[in-house]
C-alpha positions, -999 to +999 in steps of 0.1 A: +695+384+116+664+367+101+670+337+080+652+329+047+629+303+064+617+328+090+611+355+063+591+329+043+570+321+074+563+358+081+553+363+044+530+333+044+515+342+078+510+378+066+491+367+035+469+344+056+462+371+082+453+395+054+427+371+039+413+359+072+379+372+084+384+357+119+417+352+138+417+335+172+448+334+194+448+305+219+471+293+246+475+256+241+501+249+268+494+217+287+476+199+258+488+164+251+499+156+216+467+136+210+445+164+222+463+188+199+459+164+170+422+160+177+418+198+180+436+204+146+415+177+130+382+191+142+392+226+130+404+213+096+371+194+091+353+227+094+375+247+070+395+264+097+433+266+096+453+262+127+489+273+130+515+275+157+544+300+152+568+320+172+553+351+187+579+373+172+570+360+137+533+364+143+539+400+155+559+407+123+532+391+101+504+410+119+523+443+113+527+435+076+490+426+074+481+459+091+464+441+120+471+461+152+468+451+188+477+415+186+511+421+201+499+424+237+483+390+235+513+372+220+529+359+252+536+323+259+527+294+235+502+307+209+482+289+183+463+308+156+430+296+142+421+313+109+387+315+093+383+327+058+345+324+054+326+329+086+345+349+112+326+334+141+328+297+131+360+289+150+346+303+182+321+275+187+346+248+180+373+263+202+347+269+230+335+233+229+371+220+229+381+243+257+352+231+279+364+195+274+401+204+278+405+231+305+442+234+295+433+256+265+424+293+268+415+319+242+437+350+246+420+372+221+403+372+187+400+395+157+369+396+136+366+417+104+388+446+116+380+446+153+401+431+181+384+416+212+398+402+244+390+368+259+360+383+279+339+386+247+348+352+234+320+333+252+294+357+238+306+351+202+309+313+208+273+311+219+259+329+188+239+307+164+257+298+132+258+323+104+233+305+082+208+304+110+212+341+117+207+349+080+176+327+079+161+345+109+169+379+093+152+368+061+122+355+080+120+388+100+121+408+068+095+387+050+070+387+079+058+423+074+056+418+036+035+386+041+012+404+064+008+433+040+001+409+011-025+390+031-042+422+042-043+435+006-055+401-006-083+401+021-093+436+012-095+428-025-115+396-018-140+416+003-142+442-024-149+416-051-175+399-028-192+433-022-192+441-059-206+407-067-233+411-041-241+445-055-243+431-090-265+403-079-289+427-060-291+450-091-300+420-113-329+410-091 
């Protein structure tokens, strides 16, 4: 029979999972206390929440939040990194930390409605930051417009120069 504290944890986790744009499940077994503290600190500095809870409570919270598929990855010690802004931001931090501490593995991650296994994690971790991707997109969108504007400007300049030349020749 669930006690009040466990029900509260499930409710809290469910709310957080519902709000999250990115959810990362990691196996942290084997990390020292200091490594775990350093990891949490690094995530917190970047606006990412990290929680450890019992797998059964996470399963119940995911079910309440209508996030399907997490259950199969909830085996053994599981830590959850939650991102509320950029769904891919935790990937880079977790990836860098996992390279330094081979004891940590990503089990799966969920981004904006889609669940991915650990095999896709490295691809996401190596993506440039969101702001850089947006800057590239804006640059790519502006490039054809700049070219068109320059072409039109050059055509107009040539037209004006031709008309001025014609006017000068008529005046002579």
